[in-house]
C-alpha positions in Angstrom: 35.1 42.6 -56.2 35.5 43.2 -52.5 34.3 45.7 -49.9 35.7 47.1 -46.7 33.8 46.5 -43.5 34.7 47.4 -40.0 35.0 44.3 -37.9 36.7 42.9 -34.8 38.6 39.6 -35.1 35.8 37.6 -33.6 33.2 39.2 -36.0 35.5 38.5 -39.0 35.7 34.8 -38.0 31.9 34.6 -37.7 31.4 36.5 -41.0 33.8 34.2 -42.9 32.0 31.1 -41.5 28.7 32.6 -42.6 30.0 33.0 -46.2 31.3 29.5 -46.1 27.8 28.0 -45.9 28.4 26.0 -42.7 25.9 23.3 -42.1 26.4 22.8 -38.3 27.8 25.0 -35.5 28.2 23.5 -32.1 29.8 25.7 -29.5 30.0 26.9 -25.9 30.8 30.5 -25.0 34.0 31.5 -23.3 35.9 34.8 -23.2 37.4 36.1 -25.5 35.8 33.7 -28.1 32.1 34.3 -27.2 31.5 36.9 -29.9 32.4 34.4 -32.7 29.5 32.1 -31.9 27.2 34.9 -30.6 27.5 36.8 -33.9 26.9 33.6 -35.8 23.8 32.8 -33.7 22.5 36.2 -34.9 22.9 35.1 -38.5 21.0 32.0 -37.7 18.2 33.9 -35.9 17.9 36.4 -38.7 17.6 33.7 -41.3 20.8 34.7 -43.1 22.2 31.1 -43.0 20.6 27.7 -43.1 22.8 26.4 -40.2 21.9 24.1 -37.4 23.2 25.9 -34.3 23.7 23.4 -31.4 23.9 25.0 -27.9 25.8 22.4 -25.8 26.7 22.2 -22.1 30.5 22.2 -22.4 33.3 22.5 -24.9 33.9 18.7 -24.7 30.3 18.3 -25.8 30.8 20.9 -28.5 33.6 19.0 -30.2 31.7 15.7 -29.7 28.8 17.2 -31.6 31.1 18.5 -34.3 32.5 15.0 -34.7 29.1 13.5 -35.1 28.0 16.1 -37.6 31.1 15.9 -39.7 30.8 12.1 -39.9 27.4 12.6 -41.6 29.0 14.8 -44.2 28.2 18.2 -42.8 30.4 21.3 -43.1 31.2 22.0 -39.4 32.5 25.0 -37.4 33.1 25.7 -33.8 35.2 28.1 -31.7 36.8 28.2 -28.2 39.6 29.5 -26.0 41.8 28.7 -23.1 40.1 26.4 -20.5 37.5 25.5 -23.2 40.2 24.2 -25.5 41.7 22.3 -22.6 38.3 20.7 -21.9 38.1 19.7 -25.6 41.6 18.1 -25.5 40.4 14.5 -25.6 38.1 15.1 -28.5 40.7 17.0 -30.5 42.7 13.8 -31.0 39.6 11.9 -32.0 38.6 14.5 -34.6 42.0 14.4 -36.3 42.4 10.6 -36.1 39.0 10.2 -37.8 40.2 12.6 -40.5 37.3 15.0 -40.0 37.6 18.4 -41.7 36.2 20.5 -38.8 37.3 24.1 -38.7 37.7 25.9 -35.3 38.4 29.5 -34.4 40.6 29.7 -31.4 40.8 33.0 -29.4 44.2 32.4 -27.8 44.1 33.0 -24.1 46.1 32.2 -21.0 45.4 29.1 -18.9 44.5 29.1 -15.2 45.6 29.2 -12.5 45.7 32.1 -11.5 42.7 33.1 -13.5 43.5 35.3 -16.5 41.4 36.1 -19.5 44.0 37.8 -21.6 45.9 36.6 -24.6 48.8 34.3 -24.9 49.4 31.0 -26.8 49.4 28.6 -23.9 46.1 27.1 -24.8 46.9 26.0 -28.4 50.5 25.1 -27.5 49.1 22.8 -24.9 47.4 21.0 -27.8 50.0 21.4 -30.4 50.5 17.7 -30.9 46.8 16.9 -31.4 47.1 16.3 -35.2 45.3 19.5 -36.3 46.5 21.9 -38.9 47.2 25.1 -37.0 47.5 28.6 -38.4 48.1 31.9 -36.6 46.6 35.2 -37.8 48.5 38.5 -37.3 45.4 40.8 -37.6 41.7 40.9 -38.3 42.2 40.8 -42.1 44.3 37.6 -41.8 41.7 36.1 -39.4 39.0 36.5 -42.1 41.3 35.3 -44.9 42.5 32.2 -43.1 38.9 31.2 -42.1 37.9 31.2 -45.7 40.9 29.2 -46.7 40.6 26.8 -43.7 37.5 25.1 -45.0 39.1 24.5 -48.4 42.3 23.2 -46.8 40.4 20.9 -44.3 38.1 19.5 -47.0 40.8 18.9 -49.7 40.5 15.3 -50.8 44.2 14.6 -49.9 44.1 16.4 -46.6 40.8 15.7 -44.7 42.1 17.1 -41.4 40.7 19.6 -38.9 42.1 23.2 -39.0 42.4 25.6 -36.1 42.6 29.3 -37.0 44.2 31.1 -34.0 44.1 34.8 -33.2 45.4 36.6 -30.2 42.9 37.1 -27.4 41.7 40.7 -27.2 44.5 42.3 -29.2 43.1 40.7 -32.4 39.7 39.2 -31.3 38.4 42.5 -30.0 40.4 45.0 -32.2 38.3 46.6 -34.9 39.9 47.1 -38.3 38.8 47.7 -41.8 38.5 44.3 -43.4 38.4 43.7 -47.1 35.8 41.0 -47.5 34.9 39.0 -50.6 31.4 38.9 -52.0 29.4 35.8 -51.1 29.5 34.6 -54.7 33.3 34.8 -54.7 33.6 32.7 -51.6 31.1 30.1 -53.0 33.2 29.9 -56.2 36.4 29.5 -54.3 34.8 27.0 -51.8 32.3 24.6 -53.4 30.1 22.3 -51.3 32.0 19.7 -49.3 32.9 16.5 -51.2 32.3 13.7 -48.7 34.7 10.8 -49.1 32.9 8.7 -46.5 30.0 9.3 -44.1 27.8 7.6 -41.5 24.6 6.2 -43.1 22.0 4.2 -41.3 21.4 2.4 -44.6 25.0 1.3 -44.7 26.1 0.6 -41.2 29.8 1.0 -40.4 32.0 1.1 -37.3 33.9 4.3 -36.6 36.9 4.5 -34.1 37.0 0.8 -33.5 39.5 -1.0 -31.3 42.9 -1.3 -32.9 45.4 -3.9 -31.7 49.1 -2.9 -31.1 50.2 -4.6 -34.3 48.3 -2.0 -36.4 47.9 1.1 -34.2 51.4 2.4 -34.8 51.1 2.1 -38.6 47.9 4.1 -38.4 49.6 6.9 -36.5 52.5 6.8 -39.0 49.9 7.4 -41.8 48.3 10.2 -39.8 51.6 11.9 -39.3 52.4 11.5 -43.0 49.2 13.0 -44.2 49.7 16.0 -41.9 53.2 16.6 -43.3 52.0 16.3 -46.9 49.3 18.9 -46.2 51.8 21.7 -46.3 52.0 21.9 -50.1 48.2 21.9 -50.3 48.0 24.7 -47.8 50.5 26.8 -49.9 48.7 26.0 -53.2 45.3 27.0 -51.7 47.0 30.2 -50.4 48.0 31.0 -54.0 44.5 30.3 -55.3 43.1 32.5 -52.6 45.5 35.2 -53.7 44.1 35.1 -57.3 40.7 35.8 -55.9 41.5 38.3 -53.1 44.8 39.8 -54.1 46.3 38.6 -50.7 48.5 35.6 -51.1 49.3 33.3 -48.2 51.8 30.6 -47.5 53.5 28.9 -44.6 55.5 32.0 -43.5 56.1 35.6 -44.3 59.4 37.6 -44.0 60.5 41.2 -43.9 63.9 42.6 -44.4 65.8 39.3 -44.7 67.5 40.2 -48.0 70.5 41.6 -46.0 69.6 41.0 -42.4 72.2 39.7 -39.9 69.7 39.2 -37.1 65.9 38.6 -37.0 63.0 37.9 -34.7 60.7 35.0 -35.3 57.2 35.0 -33.9 53.5 33.9 -34.3 50.4 36.1 -34.4 49.9 39.7 -33.6 53.4 40.5 -32.4 54.6 40.2 -35.9 53.1 43.6 -36.9 54.8 45.5 -34.1 58.1 43.6 -34.7 57.9 44.6 -38.4 57.3 48.3 -37.5 60.3 48.3 -35.1 62.5 46.5 -37.7 61.5 49.2 -40.3 62.6 51.9 -37.8 65.9 50.2 -37.1 66.6 49.5 -40.7 66.2 53.2 -41.3 69.1 53.6 -38.8 71.3 51.2 -40.8 70.7 48.2 -38.6 70.4 45.0 -40.6 67.4 43.3 -38.9 64.4 41.4 -40.2 61.3 39.5 -39.1 60.0 36.0 -39.8 56.3 35.4 -39.1 55.0 31.8 -39.2 51.5 31.5 -40.5 51.5 27.7 -40.3 52.6 26.1 -37.1 51.4 22.6 -37.8 52.6 21.1 -40.1 55.8 22.8 -39.2 57.3 24.4 -42.3 60.9 23.1 -41.7 62.2 23.4 -45.3 60.7 26.9 -45.8 62.1 28.1 -42.4 65.6 26.7 -43.3 65.6 28.7 -46.5 64.4 31.8 -44.8 67.2 31.9 -42.2 70.0 31.4 -44.7 72.4 34.4 -44.4 71.3 35.2 -40.8 73.9 35.2 -38.0 71.4 35.3 -35.1 67.7 34.5 -34.6 65.6 35.4 -31.6 62.6 33.0 -31.3 59.7 34.5 -29.4 57.4 32.1 -27.6 54.1 33.4 -26.1 53.9 30.2 -24.1 56.3 28.2 -22.0 57.1 24.5 -21.7 57.6 24.1 -18.0 60.9 22.5 -17.2 61.9 22.2 -20.8 65.1 23.7 -22.3 63.1 25.9 -24.7 59.5 27.1 -25.3 57.5 25.1 -27.8 58.3 27.3 -30.8 61.9 27.7 -29.8 62.3 23.9 -29.5 60.8 23.4 -33.0 63.1 26.0 -34.5 66.2 24.6 -32.8 65.5 21.1 -33.9 64.7 22.1 -37.4 67.9 24.1 -37.9 70.0 21.5 -36.1 69.0 19.1 -38.9 70.4 21.5 -41.4 73.9 21.2 -40.0 74.5 24.9 -40.1 72.3 27.7 -38.8 72.3 31.1 -37.2 72.8 31.3 -33.4 69.4 30.8 -31.9 68.1 32.0 -28.6 64.6 31.8 -27.1 62.5 34.5 -25.3 59.2 33.7 -23.6 57.1 36.9 -23.6 53.6 38.3 -23.1 52.2 35.6 -20.9 48.7 36.5 -19.5 48.5 39.4 -21.9 51.5 41.3 -20.6 52.2 44.1 -23.0 55.3 44.0 -25.2 56.2 47.5 -26.2 58.2 48.7 -29.3 61.0 49.6 -26.8 61.0 45.9 -25.6 61.3 44.7 -29.2 64.0 47.3 -30.1 66.0 46.0 -27.1 65.5 42.4 -28.3 66.7 43.3 -31.9 69.8 44.9 -30.4 70.4 41.8 -28.3 70.1 39.7 -31.5 72.6 42.0 -33.3 75.0 41.6 -30.4 74.7 37.8 -30.7 75.3 38.1 -34.4 78.5 40.0 -33.8 79.9 37.8 -31.0 78.3 34.5 -31.7 77.7 34.1 -28.0 74.4 33.8 -26.1 74.4 34.3 -22.3 71.0 32.6 -21.8 69.6 30.4 -24.5 66.1 30.7 -23.0 64.8 33.5 -20.8 61.5 35.2 -19.7 61.3 38.7 -21.1 60.7 41.3 -18.3 60.1 38.7 -15.6 62.0 38.6 -12.3 65.1 36.5 -12.5 
């Protein structure tokens, strides 16, 4: 059973967290995330949840409070964006290193300076190596669905890692859609109470985050990397389980039109929907194009991506963030390195787009598809990485 409710992306995140019976929320408001925790605070005030809502003085404090709460065995949620995520940066590493299953909603937003409150992926890409599982939602429905799955993924006995559910600032966070939500009972059946593997207990004193000498530190980090990589099959299995409940199945990535495509675009988040619509139009004109949308960015789905691009002659990778001074954007670099390991791959080029919320129109994407088709025909790329629509 499910029902359709009109919600924005922020409201869908809050509603999903409510259904997941969260014990503790610690957060600080920041645009365009504020509504996530503001809406959840209403649930607390109205007595709809038995959650301890902690109002803190900064995002650094928010994640610090989440760490402490999670160590006691609580199910924990927080949310942030942009400069708030940057302020959390130190504590993100501690959360993942302590193997704490905290779930965080991230309203992706540009970083200052200059000041900009609109959507791009610079904030999360700046923390892409913090050891968190990272997923990107295309629309409000996916934001709701991934939030419900996120707690089950994070708390899986063989995972025990924090999860960030990312959604594009304003274009998803503030966009209202009809969302098919599960009944509370369905969510509780899918997501039982947290099974705590270890916890802080005054009756059984323990040291957490102790000093580690060089002889052991690297081994610990190797284990942390290994468990993040091994989380991918668990994410995909939980996506299948969620599909049996909701009728909407998730995995590491989703493709459109690749059965005969010669060229494709690869992207994260809300751009995938527009790209798919443009691809559908071009395929109607006989152009062999397709779209690859990554749901899971960390752990990076290398094997799944390599399978998806087989048969392609050209691939345009779209980055909504840039790595200053680097040969490619963050997503572009990950794709290039993944396909290089395969020994053979389509010709890949990288486009940085939509920074600071700059609009990307269907006409822009149609031109990019045509460019990719040209690369597929010639095998040549004039500029392996460029900024779309920016002054050269």
